[in-house]
PLY file of the C-alpha trace (Angstrom):
ply
format ascii 1.0
element vertex 58
property float x
property float y
property float z
element edge 57
property int vertex1
property int vertex2
end_header
-2.23 -12.74 -0.82
-3.71 -12.29 2.93
-3.94 -8.51 2.78
-1.13 -7.47 3.67
0.65 -4.22 1.98
4.12 -4.33 2.43
6.56 -1.55 1.69
9.52 -2.24 -0.68
11.69 0.65 -1.28
14.00 -1.03 -2.94
11.91 -2.88 -5.33
13.29 -6.48 -4.81
10.00 -8.57 -3.33
8.41 -10.94 -5.98
4.75 -10.38 -7.00
2.55 -7.40 -7.94
3.50 -3.95 -6.59
2.23 -0.39 -7.27
3.88 3.15 -6.72
3.34 5.01 -3.66
4.49 8.78 -2.89
6.14 8.21 0.79
3.44 10.95 2.27
0.48 10.65 4.79
-1.27 12.72 1.97
-1.17 10.43 -0.67
-1.52 7.37 1.72
-5.33 8.93 2.80
-5.98 9.40 -1.25
-5.17 5.88 -1.70
-7.51 4.45 1.02
-10.25 6.87 0.17
-10.31 5.99 -3.57
-9.29 2.05 -2.69
-6.84 2.69 -5.67
-4.43 0.55 -4.20
-6.82 -2.34 -3.81
-7.51 -1.76 -7.85
-3.63 -1.74 -8.78
-2.89 -4.67 -6.30
-5.97 -6.87 -8.06
-7.39 -8.07 -4.83
-11.33 -8.45 -4.15
-10.72 -7.98 -0.46
-9.87 -4.75 1.96
-5.69 -4.58 2.53
-3.77 -3.94 5.85
-1.86 -1.32 5.25
0.13 -0.94 9.07
3.20 -1.36 7.92
2.80 1.12 4.93
1.65 3.73 7.64
4.39 3.17 9.78
6.96 3.28 7.01
5.56 6.86 5.98
4.99 7.80 9.76
1.56 8.19 10.12
1.35 5.26 12.39
0 1
1 2
2 3
3 4
4 5
5 6
6 7
7 8
8 9
9 10
10 11
11 12
12 13
13 14
14 15
15 16
16 17
17 18
18 19
19 20
20 21
21 22
22 23
23 24
24 25
25 26
26 27
27 28
28 29
29 30
30 31
31 32
32 33
33 34
34 35
35 36
36 37
37 38
38 39
39 40
40 41
41 42
42 43
43 44
44 45
45 46
46 47
47 48
48 49
49 50
50 51
51 52
52 53
53 54
54 55
55 56
56 57
């Protein structure tokens, strides 16, 4: 994985996923707590640009 988080509102993409409420508050909370890193089981930082754009905070 290249560290990019891709939104998948239709839940059709292959691979590991994680549920996130589509609010800026929820996104900020998971960024602070590193919850997505743990949920997706990755070692490094994640690029949340596409997710921020979908939610509307980017």
